[in-house]
C-alpha angles and dihedrals in degrees: 000000000000129000130156127190130185114210105201096186092057094032093230141119122226120198135186110198144126129271099209098313097333120100117233140171116221127195118190131178133172109222115247092210105038137034093257137116117201120202126184119193117197121192115228092181133103089225132073116241142173126252117211119207116191121180108187145170110232119244096179091113100063094189091055092041090056091056097036115055122216125215135182138182151163122249126191093342094276103060129069127180143183130197144182124209131186125219088008099154091061093156089060095052107103098207109035091185087071091061103097098178147350119221133184134186127188136187116190125180125199132187105232099172117019145055117282110215096182137356120194142155137197135165109327099351143067120199133200121192108202129188112241106190120201110280093003133117130232121197122206124187117201122193118203117194135167137182118195140176100026112161095189101118090180090065111125121263124238145062103300102071132143096288091049090051090050092050093049091048091049093052093046087069092053105063104127144033089258090055088053091047091051091050091046092053091051087049094052093045091052091054093046088054092046093053 
């Protein structure tokens, strides 16, 4: 029940798999022009199910996690995000001259086409629960942004740093199936010109 195919000409991955016990087809592509991954999940089941989307900042390395805070949140009821930021408690650092850089990474996922049943966030993870009716398709856009090497030790603490702002702005421009199609056409054109 599992098959994955990489289409190099279209720069996408197509997967046949199961979501729990329900068969689905998944198509994913990472935009050649923007920091966005688009994933469509199509039910091939006779039963309705729920798709769970969870962007997260790993805390597997406890030493790194202690130095690099994770944040998460819900935005507009259909977008969840998670981030990790180094040297975030800059006001608590005794010798600011020892801080060589501040970095931030954010992953934010938004339901573009589908019904959000619940959106929540806690600790290092956001979660979207999305209805996946039998035979229907759900589209998720995920922005990935990072800012590294900042030496501005006066930058504000907290979750909503520069990378967060960039991810939110990216997803604001992807709010409908037509926005996804426009992005997809730009992606395909970029690869046509590349080859």
